[in-house]
PyMOL Python script that loads the backbone (N, CA, C, O; Angstrom):
from pymol import cmd

cmd.read_pdbstr("""\
ATOM      1  N   MET A   1      -8.353  63.068  86.404  1.00  0.00           N
ATOM      2  CA  MET A   1      -8.486  64.501  86.443  1.00  0.00           C
ATOM      3  C   MET A   1      -7.874  65.078  85.166  1.00  0.00           C
ATOM      4  O   MET A   1      -6.812  64.649  84.714  1.00  0.00           O
ATOM      5  N   LYS A   2      -8.556  66.037  84.616  1.00  0.00           N
ATOM      6  CA  LYS A   2      -8.088  66.705  83.402  1.00  0.00           C
ATOM      7  C   LYS A   2      -7.872  68.166  83.734  1.00  0.00           C
ATOM      8  O   LYS A   2      -8.761  68.830  84.267  1.00  0.00           O
ATOM      9  N   LYS A   3      -6.675  68.671  83.413  1.00  0.00           N
ATOM     10  CA  LYS A   3      -6.356  70.052  83.753  1.00  0.00           C
ATOM     11  C   LYS A   3      -5.511  70.682  82.659  1.00  0.00           C
ATOM     12  O   LYS A   3      -4.722  70.010  81.995  1.00  0.00           O
ATOM     13  N   SER A   4      -5.693  71.990  82.483  1.00  0.00           N
ATOM     14  CA  SER A   4      -4.956  72.743  81.478  1.00  0.00           C
ATOM     15  C   SER A   4      -3.852  73.564  82.153  1.00  0.00           C
ATOM     16  O   SER A   4      -4.055  74.128  83.228  1.00  0.00           O
ATOM     17  N   PHE A   5      -2.699  73.622  81.518  1.00  0.00           N
ATOM     18  CA  PHE A   5      -1.554  74.370  82.029  1.00  0.00           C
ATOM     19  C   PHE A   5      -0.995  75.274  80.941  1.00  0.00           C
ATOM     20  O   PHE A   5      -0.928  74.882  79.776  1.00  0.00           O
ATOM     21  N   ALA A   6      -0.597  76.470  81.316  1.00  0.00           N
ATOM     22  CA  ALA A   6       0.100  77.363  80.390  1.00  0.00           C
ATOM     23  C   ALA A   6       1.559  76.926  80.322  1.00  0.00           C
ATOM     24  O   ALA A   6       2.110  76.385  81.280  1.00  0.00           O
ATOM     25  N   MET A   7       2.167  77.174  79.173  1.00  0.00           N
ATOM     26  CA  MET A   7       3.584  76.864  79.000  1.00  0.00           C
ATOM     27  C   MET A   7       4.299  78.152  78.614  1.00  0.00           C
ATOM     28  O   MET A   7       3.717  79.047  78.002  1.00  0.00           O
ATOM     29  N   GLN A   8       5.556  78.223  78.980  1.00  0.00           N
ATOM     30  CA  GLN A   8       6.330  79.418  78.682  1.00  0.00           C
ATOM     31  C   GLN A   8       7.567  79.045  77.871  1.00  0.00           C
ATOM     32  O   GLN A   8       8.266  78.086  78.199  1.00  0.00           O
ATOM     33  N   ASP A   9       7.831  79.803  76.814  1.00  0.00           N
ATOM     34  CA  ASP A   9       9.016  79.645  75.958  1.00  0.00           C
ATOM     35  C   ASP A   9       9.071  78.315  75.211  1.00  0.00           C
ATOM     36  O   ASP A   9      10.148  77.744  75.038  1.00  0.00           O
ATOM     37  N   LEU A  10       7.923  77.825  74.772  1.00  0.00           N
ATOM     38  CA  LEU A  10       7.881  76.638  73.915  1.00  0.00           C
ATOM     39  C   LEU A  10       8.257  77.099  72.511  1.00  0.00           C
ATOM     40  O   LEU A  10       7.538  77.890  71.901  1.00  0.00           O
ATOM     41  N   ASP A  11       9.389  76.602  71.996  1.00  0.00           N
ATOM     42  CA  ASP A  11       9.968  77.156  70.770  1.00  0.00           C
ATOM     43  C   ASP A  11       9.464  76.577  69.454  1.00  0.00           C
ATOM     44  O   ASP A  11       9.422  77.284  68.448  1.00  0.00           O
ATOM     45  N   CYS A  12       9.082  75.301  69.444  1.00  0.00           N
ATOM     46  CA  CYS A  12       8.679  74.744  68.140  1.00  0.00           C
ATOM     47  C   CYS A  12       7.672  73.609  68.297  1.00  0.00           C
ATOM     48  O   CYS A  12       7.561  72.999  69.360  1.00  0.00           O
ATOM     49  N   ALA A  13       6.955  73.345  67.235  1.00  0.00           N
ATOM     50  CA  ALA A  13       5.941  72.291  67.236  1.00  0.00           C
ATOM     51  C   ALA A  13       6.581  70.912  67.380  1.00  0.00           C
ATOM     52  O   ALA A  13       5.983  70.012  67.970  1.00  0.00           O
ATOM     53  N   ASN A  14       7.781  70.739  66.852  1.00  0.00           N
ATOM     54  CA  ASN A  14       8.476  69.462  66.975  1.00  0.00           C
ATOM     55  C   ASN A  14       8.798  69.165  68.443  1.00  0.00           C
ATOM     56  O   ASN A  14       8.644  68.035  68.905  1.00  0.00           O
ATOM     57  N   CYS A  15       9.243  70.189  69.161  1.00  0.00           N
ATOM     58  CA  CYS A  15       9.517  70.020  70.600  1.00  0.00           C
ATOM     59  C   CYS A  15       8.226  69.660  71.339  1.00  0.00           C
ATOM     60  O   CYS A  15       8.231  68.803  72.223  1.00  0.00           O
ATOM     61  N   ALA A  16       7.138  70.310  70.980  1.00  0.00           N
ATOM     62  CA  ALA A  16       5.844  70.030  71.611  1.00  0.00           C
ATOM     63  C   ALA A  16       5.463  68.567  71.408  1.00  0.00           C
ATOM     64  O   ALA A  16       4.967  67.915  72.327  1.00  0.00           O
ATOM     65  N   SER A  17       5.695  68.061  70.213  1.00  0.00           N
ATOM     66  CA  SER A  17       5.383  66.666  69.908  1.00  0.00           C
ATOM     67  C   SER A  17       6.247  65.714  70.734  1.00  0.00           C
ATOM     68  O   SER A  17       5.748  64.716  71.254  1.00  0.00           O
ATOM     69  N   LYS A  18       7.527  66.018  70.855  1.00  0.00           N
ATOM     70  CA  LYS A  18       8.425  65.183  71.661  1.00  0.00           C
ATOM     71  C   LYS A  18       8.005  65.195  73.132  1.00  0.00           C
ATOM     72  O   LYS A  18       8.029  64.160  73.797  1.00  0.00           O
ATOM     73  N   MET A  19       7.623  66.362  73.631  1.00  0.00           N
ATOM     74  CA  MET A  19       7.176  66.487  75.023  1.00  0.00           C
ATOM     75  C   MET A  19       5.917  65.664  75.249  1.00  0.00           C
ATOM     76  O   MET A  19       5.801  64.936  76.235  1.00  0.00           O
ATOM     77  N   GLU A  20       4.974  65.793  74.317  1.00  0.00           N
ATOM     78  CA  GLU A  20       3.713  65.057  74.402  1.00  0.00           C
ATOM     79  C   GLU A  20       3.974  63.554  74.508  1.00  0.00           C
ATOM     80  O   GLU A  20       3.412  62.876  75.367  1.00  0.00           O
ATOM     81  N   ASN A  21       4.829  63.047  73.629  1.00  0.00           N
ATOM     82  CA  ASN A  21       5.132  61.613  73.618  1.00  0.00           C
ATOM     83  C   ASN A  21       5.805  61.169  74.913  1.00  0.00           C
ATOM     84  O   ASN A  21       5.493  60.100  75.437  1.00  0.00           O
ATOM     85  N   ALA A  22       6.725  61.981  75.431  1.00  0.00           N
ATOM     86  CA  ALA A  22       7.413  61.634  76.676  1.00  0.00           C
ATOM     87  C   ALA A  22       6.438  61.628  77.855  1.00  0.00           C
ATOM     88  O   ALA A  22       6.508  60.744  78.709  1.00  0.00           O
ATOM     89  N   ILE A  23       5.541  62.595  77.907  1.00  0.00           N
ATOM     90  CA  ILE A  23       4.584  62.690  79.008  1.00  0.00           C
ATOM     91  C   ILE A  23       3.582  61.540  78.964  1.00  0.00           C
ATOM     92  O   ILE A  23       3.182  61.027  80.009  1.00  0.00           O
ATOM     93  N   LYS A  24       3.179  61.136  77.774  1.00  0.00           N
ATOM     94  CA  LYS A  24       2.227  60.029  77.645  1.00  0.00           C
ATOM     95  C   LYS A  24       2.794  58.715  78.180  1.00  0.00           C
ATOM     96  O   LYS A  24       2.032  57.810  78.520  1.00  0.00           O
ATOM     97  N   LYS A  25       4.129  58.599  78.258  1.00  0.00           N
ATOM     98  CA  LYS A  25       4.773  57.385  78.758  1.00  0.00           C
ATOM     99  C   LYS A  25       4.839  57.335  80.286  1.00  0.00           C
ATOM    100  O   LYS A  25       5.154  56.291  80.856  1.00  0.00           O
ATOM    101  N   ILE A  26       4.542  58.462  80.957  1.00  0.00           N
ATOM    102  CA  ILE A  26       4.582  58.509  82.420  1.00  0.00           C
ATOM    103  C   ILE A  26       3.437  57.669  82.978  1.00  0.00           C
ATOM    104  O   ILE A  26       2.295  57.783  82.534  1.00  0.00           O
ATOM    105  N   ASP A  27       3.756  56.830  83.951  1.00  0.00           N
ATOM    106  CA  ASP A  27       2.752  55.965  84.572  1.00  0.00           C
ATOM    107  C   ASP A  27       1.660  56.819  85.226  1.00  0.00           C
ATOM    108  O   ASP A  27       1.950  57.717  86.015  1.00  0.00           O
ATOM    109  N   GLY A  28       0.421  56.528  84.890  1.00  0.00           N
ATOM    110  CA  GLY A  28      -0.717  57.261  85.448  1.00  0.00           C
ATOM    111  C   GLY A  28      -1.297  58.306  84.511  1.00  0.00           C
ATOM    112  O   GLY A  28      -2.361  58.863  84.782  1.00  0.00           O
ATOM    113  N   VAL A  29      -0.602  58.576  83.404  1.00  0.00           N
ATOM    114  CA  VAL A  29      -1.104  59.554  82.428  1.00  0.00           C
ATOM    115  C   VAL A  29      -2.067  58.852  81.482  1.00  0.00           C
ATOM    116  O   VAL A  29      -1.719  57.850  80.857  1.00  0.00           O
ATOM    117  N   ASN A  30      -3.283  59.388  81.383  1.00  0.00           N
ATOM    118  CA  ASN A  30      -4.273  58.846  80.456  1.00  0.00           C
ATOM    119  C   ASN A  30      -4.104  59.460  79.074  1.00  0.00           C
ATOM    120  O   ASN A  30      -4.197  58.765  78.062  1.00  0.00           O
ATOM    121  N   ASP A  31      -3.855  60.772  79.036  1.00  0.00           N
ATOM    122  CA  ASP A  31      -3.666  61.472  77.766  1.00  0.00           C
ATOM    123  C   ASP A  31      -2.985  62.808  78.025  1.00  0.00           C
ATOM    124  O   ASP A  31      -3.062  63.365  79.120  1.00  0.00           O
ATOM    125  N   CYS A  32      -2.326  63.301  77.003  1.00  0.00           N
ATOM    126  CA  CYS A  32      -1.673  64.605  77.082  1.00  0.00           C
ATOM    127  C   CYS A  32      -1.682  65.214  75.683  1.00  0.00           C
ATOM    128  O   CYS A  32      -1.399  64.534  74.696  1.00  0.00           O
ATOM    129  N   SER A  33      -2.008  66.494  75.612  1.00  0.00           N
ATOM    130  CA  SER A  33      -1.897  67.194  74.330  1.00  0.00           C
ATOM    131  C   SER A  33      -1.285  68.565  74.583  1.00  0.00           C
ATOM    132  O   SER A  33      -1.649  69.264  75.528  1.00  0.00           O
ATOM    133  N   ILE A  34      -0.355  68.928  73.723  1.00  0.00           N
ATOM    134  CA  ILE A  34       0.322  70.215  73.825  1.00  0.00           C
ATOM    135  C   ILE A  34       0.060  70.986  72.545  1.00  0.00           C
ATOM    136  O   ILE A  34       0.315  70.501  71.442  1.00  0.00           O
ATOM    137  N   ASN A  35      -0.453  72.192  72.711  1.00  0.00           N
ATOM    138  CA  ASN A  35      -0.732  73.066  71.576  1.00  0.00           C
ATOM    139  C   ASN A  35       0.371  74.122  71.502  1.00  0.00           C
ATOM    140  O   ASN A  35       0.452  75.011  72.350  1.00  0.00           O
ATOM    141  N   PHE A  36       1.215  74.012  70.479  1.00  0.00           N
ATOM    142  CA  PHE A  36       2.346  74.924  70.322  1.00  0.00           C
ATOM    143  C   PHE A  36       1.892  76.374  70.166  1.00  0.00           C
ATOM    144  O   PHE A  36       2.446  77.268  70.806  1.00  0.00           O
ATOM    145  N   PHE A  37       0.896  76.611  69.327  1.00  0.00           N
ATOM    146  CA  PHE A  37       0.444  77.980  69.060  1.00  0.00           C
ATOM    147  C   PHE A  37      -0.195  78.638  70.275  1.00  0.00           C
ATOM    148  O   PHE A  37      -0.023  79.836  70.500  1.00  0.00           O
ATOM    149  N   ALA A  38      -0.928  77.859  71.055  1.00  0.00           N
ATOM    150  CA  ALA A  38      -1.592  78.397  72.249  1.00  0.00           C
ATOM    151  C   ALA A  38      -0.665  78.385  73.468  1.00  0.00           C
ATOM    152  O   ALA A  38      -0.981  78.981  74.498  1.00  0.00           O
ATOM    153  N   GLN A  39       0.491  77.699  73.349  1.00  0.00           N
ATOM    154  CA  GLN A  39       1.431  77.559  74.472  1.00  0.00           C
ATOM    155  C   GLN A  39       0.692  76.966  75.679  1.00  0.00           C
ATOM    156  O   GLN A  39       0.742  77.500  76.787  1.00  0.00           O
ATOM    157  N   LYS A  40      -0.002  75.830  75.421  1.00  0.00           N
ATOM    158  CA  LYS A  40      -0.867  75.238  76.435  1.00  0.00           C
ATOM    159  C   LYS A  40      -0.768  73.712  76.399  1.00  0.00           C
ATOM    160  O   LYS A  40      -0.638  73.106  75.336  1.00  0.00           O
ATOM    161  N   MET A  41      -0.834  73.108  77.588  1.00  0.00           N
ATOM    162  CA  MET A  41      -0.845  71.656  77.696  1.00  0.00           C
ATOM    163  C   MET A  41      -2.110  71.229  78.433  1.00  0.00           C
ATOM    164  O   MET A  41      -2.487  71.832  79.438  1.00  0.00           O
ATOM    165  N   ILE A  42      -2.754  70.197  77.929  1.00  0.00           N
ATOM    166  CA  ILE A  42      -3.893  69.604  78.617  1.00  0.00           C
ATOM    167  C   ILE A  42      -3.458  68.209  79.045  1.00  0.00           C
ATOM    168  O   ILE A  42      -3.074  67.377  78.223  1.00  0.00           O
ATOM    169  N   LEU A  43      -3.528  67.975  80.350  1.00  0.00           N
ATOM    170  CA  LEU A  43      -3.080  66.717  80.934  1.00  0.00           C
ATOM    171  C   LEU A  43      -4.260  66.004  81.578  1.00  0.00           C
ATOM    172  O   LEU A  43      -4.990  66.581  82.384  1.00  0.00           O
ATOM    173  N   ASP A  44      -4.433  64.751  81.209  1.00  0.00           N
ATOM    174  CA  ASP A  44      -5.455  63.892  81.813  1.00  0.00           C
ATOM    175  C   ASP A  44      -4.702  62.758  82.505  1.00  0.00           C
ATOM    176  O   ASP A  44      -4.047  61.944  81.855  1.00  0.00           O
ATOM    177  N   ALA A  45      -4.807  62.718  83.848  1.00  0.00           N
ATOM    178  CA  ALA A  45      -4.030  61.737  84.600  1.00  0.00           C
ATOM    179  C   ALA A  45      -4.795  61.265  85.833  1.00  0.00           C
ATOM    180  O   ALA A  45      -5.834  61.816  86.197  1.00  0.00           O
ATOM    181  N   ASP A  46      -4.250  60.237  86.456  1.00  0.00           N
ATOM    182  CA  ASP A  46      -4.805  59.636  87.662  1.00  0.00           C
ATOM    183  C   ASP A  46      -4.975  60.688  88.768  1.00  0.00           C
ATOM    184  O   ASP A  46      -4.025  61.390  89.114  1.00  0.00           O
ATOM    185  N   ASP A  47      -6.178  60.788  89.312  1.00  0.00           N
ATOM    186  CA  ASP A  47      -6.489  61.791  90.343  1.00  0.00           C
ATOM    187  C   ASP A  47      -5.621  61.659  91.594  1.00  0.00           C
ATOM    188  O   ASP A  47      -5.173  62.661  92.152  1.00  0.00           O
ATOM    189  N   THR A  48      -5.388  60.439  92.027  1.00  0.00           N
ATOM    190  CA  THR A  48      -4.700  60.228  93.298  1.00  0.00           C
ATOM    191  C   THR A  48      -3.221  60.604  93.249  1.00  0.00           C
ATOM    192  O   THR A  48      -2.619  60.887  94.284  1.00  0.00           O
ATOM    193  N   ARG A  49      -2.636  60.608  92.056  1.00  0.00           N
ATOM    194  CA  ARG A  49      -1.206  60.925  91.917  1.00  0.00           C
ATOM    195  C   ARG A  49      -0.973  62.151  91.040  1.00  0.00           C
ATOM    196  O   ARG A  49       0.119  62.336  90.503  1.00  0.00           O
ATOM    197  N   PHE A  50      -1.982  62.973  90.897  1.00  0.00           N
ATOM    198  CA  PHE A  50      -1.923  64.059  89.917  1.00  0.00           C
ATOM    199  C   PHE A  50      -0.742  65.018  90.143  1.00  0.00           C
ATOM    200  O   PHE A  50      -0.033  65.357  89.196  1.00  0.00           O
ATOM    201  N   GLU A  51      -0.533  65.449  91.380  1.00  0.00           N
ATOM    202  CA  GLU A  51       0.561  66.401  91.651  1.00  0.00           C
ATOM    203  C   GLU A  51       1.924  65.808  91.301  1.00  0.00           C
ATOM    204  O   GLU A  51       2.773  66.497  90.736  1.00  0.00           O
ATOM    205  N   ASP A  52       2.136  64.551  91.630  1.00  0.00           N
ATOM    206  CA  ASP A  52       3.397  63.882  91.310  1.00  0.00           C
ATOM    207  C   ASP A  52       3.572  63.752  89.793  1.00  0.00           C
ATOM    208  O   ASP A  52       4.672  63.930  89.270  1.00  0.00           O
ATOM    209  N   ILE A  53       2.490  63.444  89.105  1.00  0.00           N
ATOM    210  CA  ILE A  53       2.537  63.305  87.647  1.00  0.00           C
ATOM    211  C   ILE A  53       2.849  64.652  86.994  1.00  0.00           C
ATOM    212  O   ILE A  53       3.590  64.706  86.013  1.00  0.00           O
ATOM    213  N   VAL A  54       2.293  65.734  87.526  1.00  0.00           N
ATOM    214  CA  VAL A  54       2.576  67.073  86.991  1.00  0.00           C
ATOM    215  C   VAL A  54       4.071  67.391  87.137  1.00  0.00           C
ATOM    216  O   VAL A  54       4.678  67.960  86.229  1.00  0.00           O
ATOM    217  N   LYS A  55       4.661  67.022  88.283  1.00  0.00           N
ATOM    218  CA  LYS A  55       6.103  67.242  88.495  1.00  0.00           C
ATOM    219  C   LYS A  55       6.925  66.454  87.489  1.00  0.00           C
ATOM    220  O   LYS A  55       7.907  66.960  86.946  1.00  0.00           O
ATOM    221  N   LYS A  56       6.519  65.208  87.239  1.00  0.00           N
ATOM    222  CA  LYS A  56       7.229  64.383  86.262  1.00  0.00           C
ATOM    223  C   LYS A  56       7.064  64.941  84.852  1.00  0.00           C
ATOM    224  O   LYS A  56       7.998  64.897  84.052  1.00  0.00           O
ATOM    225  N   ALA A  57       5.883  65.461  84.547  1.00  0.00           N
ATOM    226  CA  ALA A  57       5.634  66.072  83.241  1.00  0.00           C
ATOM    227  C   ALA A  57       6.516  67.307  83.056  1.00  0.00           C
ATOM    228  O   ALA A  57       7.085  67.516  81.985  1.00  0.00           O
ATOM    229  N   ALA A  58       6.626  68.121  84.106  1.00  0.00           N
ATOM    230  CA  ALA A  58       7.479  69.317  84.042  1.00  0.00           C
ATOM    231  C   ALA A  58       8.939  68.921  83.808  1.00  0.00           C
ATOM    232  O   ALA A  58       9.654  69.587  83.060  1.00  0.00           O
ATOM    233  N   ALA A  59       9.372  67.845  84.445  1.00  0.00           N
ATOM    234  CA  ALA A  59      10.740  67.361  84.252  1.00  0.00           C
ATOM    235  C   ALA A  59      10.948  66.858  82.825  1.00  0.00           C
ATOM    236  O   ALA A  59      12.003  67.084  82.235  1.00  0.00           O
ATOM    237  N   ALA A  60       9.947  66.178  82.272  1.00  0.00           N
ATOM    238  CA  ALA A  60      10.029  65.691  80.890  1.00  0.00           C
ATOM    239  C   ALA A  60      10.118  66.858  79.912  1.00  0.00           C
ATOM    240  O   ALA A  60      10.841  66.789  78.919  1.00  0.00           O
ATOM    241  N   ILE A  61       9.385  67.923  80.194  1.00  0.00           N
ATOM    242  CA  ILE A  61       9.412  69.117  79.350  1.00  0.00           C
ATOM    243  C   ILE A  61      10.814  69.734  79.367  1.00  0.00           C
ATOM    244  O   ILE A  61      11.355  70.088  78.320  1.00  0.00           O
ATOM    245  N   LYS A  62      11.392  69.857  80.556  1.00  0.00           N
ATOM    246  CA  LYS A  62      12.742  70.424  80.705  1.00  0.00           C
ATOM    247  C   LYS A  62      13.789  69.572  79.999  1.00  0.00           C
ATOM    248  O   LYS A  62      14.774  70.100  79.482  1.00  0.00           O
ATOM    249  N   LYS A  63      13.581  68.256  79.974  1.00  0.00           N
ATOM    250  CA  LYS A  63      14.535  67.355  79.320  1.00  0.00           C
ATOM    251  C   LYS A  63      14.550  67.592  77.805  1.00  0.00           C
ATOM    252  O   LYS A  63      15.607  67.539  77.177  1.00  0.00           O
ATOM    253  N   VAL A  64      13.383  67.850  77.228  1.00  0.00           N
ATOM    254  CA  VAL A  64      13.288  68.112  75.785  1.00  0.00           C
ATOM    255  C   VAL A  64      13.794  69.514  75.453  1.00  0.00           C
ATOM    256  O   VAL A  64      14.551  69.694  74.499  1.00  0.00           O
ATOM    257  N   ASP A  65      13.377  70.501  76.238  1.00  0.00           N
ATOM    258  CA  ASP A  65      13.763  71.897  76.003  1.00  0.00           C
ATOM    259  C   ASP A  65      13.997  72.591  77.353  1.00  0.00           C
ATOM    260  O   ASP A  65      13.045  72.992  78.021  1.00  0.00           O
ATOM    261  N   PRO A  66      15.259  72.728  77.743  1.00  0.00           N
ATOM    262  CA  PRO A  66      15.572  73.320  79.055  1.00  0.00           C
ATOM    263  C   PRO A  66      15.037  74.737  79.256  1.00  0.00           C
ATOM    264  O   PRO A  66      14.877  75.178  80.394  1.00  0.00           O
ATOM    265  N   ASP A  67      14.759  75.455  78.167  1.00  0.00           N
ATOM    266  CA  ASP A  67      14.259  76.828  78.276  1.00  0.00           C
ATOM    267  C   ASP A  67      12.749  76.896  78.481  1.00  0.00           C
ATOM    268  O   ASP A  67      12.221  77.924  78.906  1.00  0.00           O
ATOM    269  N   CYS A  68      12.058  75.803  78.180  1.00  0.00           N
ATOM    270  CA  CYS A  68      10.595  75.784  78.293  1.00  0.00           C
ATOM    271  C   CYS A  68      10.186  75.377  79.705  1.00  0.00           C
ATOM    272  O   CYS A  68      10.836  74.546  80.338  1.00  0.00           O
ATOM    273  N   SER A  69       9.096  75.978  80.189  1.00  0.00           N
ATOM    274  CA  SER A  69       8.620  75.602  81.505  1.00  0.00           C
ATOM    275  C   SER A  69       7.099  75.521  81.550  1.00  0.00           C
ATOM    276  O   SER A  69       6.391  76.184  80.791  1.00  0.00           O
ATOM    277  N   LEU A  70       6.635  74.700  82.452  1.00  0.00           N
ATOM    278  CA  LEU A  70       5.209  74.503  82.698  1.00  0.00           C
ATOM    279  C   LEU A  70       4.802  75.455  83.811  1.00  0.00           C
ATOM    280  O   LEU A  70       5.449  75.487  84.858  1.00  0.00           O
ATOM    281  N   ILE A  71       3.752  76.226  83.607  1.00  0.00           N
ATOM    282  CA  ILE A  71       3.319  77.171  84.615  1.00  0.00           C
ATOM    283  C   ILE A  71       2.240  76.511  85.459  1.00  0.00           C
ATOM    284  O   ILE A  71       1.114  76.304  85.006  1.00  0.00           O
ATOM    285  N   VAL A  72       2.605  76.183  86.698  1.00  0.00           N
ATOM    286  CA  VAL A  72       1.706  75.499  87.627  1.00  0.00           C
ATOM    287  C   VAL A  72       1.260  76.516  88.673  1.00  0.00           C
ATOM    288  O   VAL A  72       2.085  77.086  89.387  1.00  0.00           O
ATOM    289  N   LYS A  73      -0.057  76.739  88.758  1.00  0.00           N
ATOM    290  CA  LYS A  73      -0.576  77.719  89.703  1.00  0.00           C
ATOM    291  C   LYS A  73      -1.122  77.056  90.936  1.00  0.00           C
ATOM    292  O   LYS A  73      -1.602  77.737  91.842  1.00  0.00           O
TER     293      LYS A  73
END
""", "prot")
cmd.dss("prot")
cmd.show_as("cartoon", "prot")
cmd.util.cbc("prot")
cmd.orient("prot")
């Protein structure tokens, strides 16, 4: 499943790159791209575990930048 998420308070492109790399290491993630200028993340991950993977991705984002958050609707 591939889904787009808005991000809030992403401060720099370097942080976005670190987040991307950390999320790509999560088991079940096929691909992840974070666009700093658009404040958007596109996540491609295993359908059966997608919600759990999104939670892990949000935690990885917080680890890199505690002020940044993933907006999950």
